[in-house]
C-alpha positions as CSV (number, residue, x, y, z in Angstrom):
1,X,34.8,-7.0,80.8
2,X,37.2,-5.2,83.2
3,X,36.3,-5.1,86.9
4,X,35.0,-1.5,86.5
5,X,32.8,-2.7,83.7
6,X,31.3,-5.5,85.7
7,X,30.8,-3.1,88.6
8,X,29.0,-0.7,86.3
9,X,26.8,-3.6,85.0
10,X,26.0,-4.5,88.7
11,X,25.0,-0.9,89.5
12,X,22.8,-0.8,86.4
13,X,21.1,-4.0,87.3
14,X,20.5,-2.7,90.8
15,X,19.0,0.5,89.4
16,X,16.8,-1.4,87.1
17,X,15.6,-3.6,90.0
18,X,14.9,-0.5,92.2
19,X,13.1,1.3,89.4
20,X,11.0,-1.7,88.5
21,X,9.9,-2.0,92.2
22,X,8.7,1.7,92.1
23,X,7.2,1.9,88.6
24,X,8.1,1.3,85.0
25,X,11.8,1.2,84.0
26,X,13.1,4.1,82.0
27,X,16.6,3.7,80.6
28,X,17.5,7.4,80.9
29,X,16.4,7.4,84.6
30,X,18.4,4.3,85.3
31,X,21.5,5.9,83.8
32,X,20.9,9.1,85.8
33,X,20.6,7.0,89.0
34,X,23.8,5.2,88.4
35,X,25.7,8.3,87.4
36,X,24.5,10.2,90.5
37,X,25.5,7.4,92.9
38,X,28.8,6.5,91.3
39,X,30.6,9.6,90.0
40,X,34.1,8.2,90.4
41,X,33.3,5.1,88.3
42,X,31.6,7.3,85.7
43,X,34.6,9.5,85.5
44,X,36.8,6.5,84.8
45,X,34.4,5.3,82.1
46,X,33.8,8.8,80.8
47,X,35.3,8.5,77.4
48,X,34.0,5.0,76.8
49,X,30.5,6.0,77.9
50,X,30.5,9.1,75.8
51,X,31.7,7.2,72.8
52,X,29.0,4.6,73.2
53,X,26.3,7.3,73.6
54,X,27.6,9.2,70.6
55,X,27.8,6.0,68.6
56,X,24.2,5.3,69.3
57,X,23.3,8.8,68.3
58,X,25.4,8.6,65.2
59,X,23.8,5.4,64.1
60,X,20.4,7.1,64.3
61,X,21.6,10.1,62.5
62,X,23.4,8.1,59.8
63,X,20.2,6.1,59.1
64,X,18.2,9.4,59.0
65,X,20.8,11.1,56.8
66,X,21.0,8.2,54.4
67,X,17.2,8.1,54.2
68,X,16.8,11.7,53.2
69,X,18.8,11.9,50.0
70,X,17.1,13.9,47.3
71,X,19.2,13.6,44.2
72,X,18.1,11.2,41.5
73,X,21.1,8.9,42.1
74,X,20.2,8.6,45.8
75,X,16.6,7.7,45.3
76,X,15.5,4.1,45.0
77,X,14.4,3.4,41.5
78,X,13.0,-0.1,40.9
79,X,11.6,-1.6,37.7
80,X,7.8,-1.4,37.4
81,X,7.4,-5.0,38.4
82,X,9.0,-4.2,41.8
83,X,7.6,-0.7,42.4
84,X,5.1,-2.0,45.0
85,X,8.1,-2.8,47.3
86,X,9.3,0.8,47.6
87,X,6.7,1.6,50.4
88,X,7.7,-1.5,52.4
89,X,11.5,-1.2,52.1
90,X,13.4,0.7,54.8
91,X,15.4,3.7,53.5
92,X,18.6,2.1,54.9
93,X,19.5,-1.4,55.7
94,X,21.6,-2.5,58.8
95,X,24.4,-4.8,57.6
96,X,26.2,-6.7,60.4
97,X,30.0,-7.1,59.9
98,X,30.4,-10.2,62.1
99,X,32.0,-8.7,65.1
100,X,28.8,-7.3,66.7
101,X,28.9,-4.0,64.8
102,X,27.8,-3.0,61.3
103,X,26.7,-0.1,59.2
104,X,23.6,1.2,57.5
105,X,23.7,0.9,53.8
106,X,21.4,2.1,51.0
107,X,20.5,0.6,47.7
108,X,21.9,3.6,45.8
109,X,24.5,6.2,46.4
110,X,28.3,6.2,46.5
111,X,28.6,2.8,48.2
112,X,25.5,0.7,47.3
113,X,24.3,-2.4,49.1
114,X,25.8,-5.6,47.7
115,X,23.9,-8.9,47.3
116,X,26.2,-10.5,50.0
117,X,25.3,-7.6,52.4
118,X,21.6,-8.1,51.6
119,X,22.0,-11.8,52.5
120,X,23.7,-10.9,55.8
121,X,21.0,-8.3,56.6
122,X,18.3,-10.9,55.9
123,X,20.0,-13.5,58.0
124,X,20.4,-11.0,60.9
125,X,16.7,-10.1,60.6
126,X,15.6,-13.7,60.6
127,X,17.6,-14.3,63.8
128,X,15.9,-11.3,65.4
129,X,12.5,-12.3,64.2
130,X,12.9,-15.9,65.6
131,X,14.0,-14.4,68.9
132,X,11.0,-12.0,68.9
133,X,8.6,-14.8,67.9
134,X,9.9,-16.9,70.8
135,X,9.4,-13.9,73.2
136,X,6.0,-13.2,71.9
137,X,4.9,-16.9,72.3
138,X,6.2,-16.8,76.0
139,X,4.3,-13.5,76.7
140,X,1.1,-15.0,75.2
141,X,1.5,-18.0,77.4
142,X,1.9,-15.8,80.5
143,X,-1.1,-13.7,79.4
144,X,-3.3,-16.8,78.9
145,X,-2.2,-18.2,82.3
146,X,-3.0,-15.0,84.2
147,X,-6.3,-14.7,82.3
148,X,-7.2,-18.2,83.3
149,X,-6.4,-17.2,86.9
150,X,-9.1,-14.5,86.7
151,X,-6.8,-11.5,86.2
152,X,-8.3,-8.1,85.4
153,X,-6.6,-5.6,83.0
154,X,-5.2,-3.5,85.8
155,X,-3.9,-6.4,87.9
156,X,-0.1,-6.6,88.1
157,X,1.0,-9.8,86.3
158,X,3.5,-10.8,89.0
159,X,0.9,-10.4,91.8
160,X,-1.5,-12.6,89.9
161,X,1.2,-15.3,89.3
162,X,2.3,-15.2,93.0
163,X,-1.3,-15.4,94.2
164,X,-2.1,-18.3,91.8
165,X,1.1,-20.1,92.9
166,X,0.3,-19.6,96.6
167,X,-3.2,-21.0,96.2
168,X,-2.1,-24.0,94.3
């Protein structure tokens, strides 16, 4: 990452820290805070930032656009034995391309999902699920710990942990 990029990352981390000290963290508010305090840095990153934001918006719109096809060739038609899967399948599948990017693909249409891409999508989901499972287990452990310390639903977790550590 270029020096400006690492400076921007530092400013973002500072904004997140400041926001979390006041209330919940909102990504848009963090971005506004950084932009307001660092206009010269934002101007240097203007095109890159705009491209990143538009890429994120485009991904959402591509997924939505691909999911709203109405012609018979765009609709997912499965044999009767698999018809029950239609409700559980996403309208478009994110297929990683190996360099941190990817594309949404559909089962039908001009460029249908291949079996290899389906394998790549499944592998990517399995990695995400494993990471989410690990996070969930850690969160449950923290929850159980603060409950055992007598925490109430409105108590701040960090305050309970600090209080319990000080009394130990």
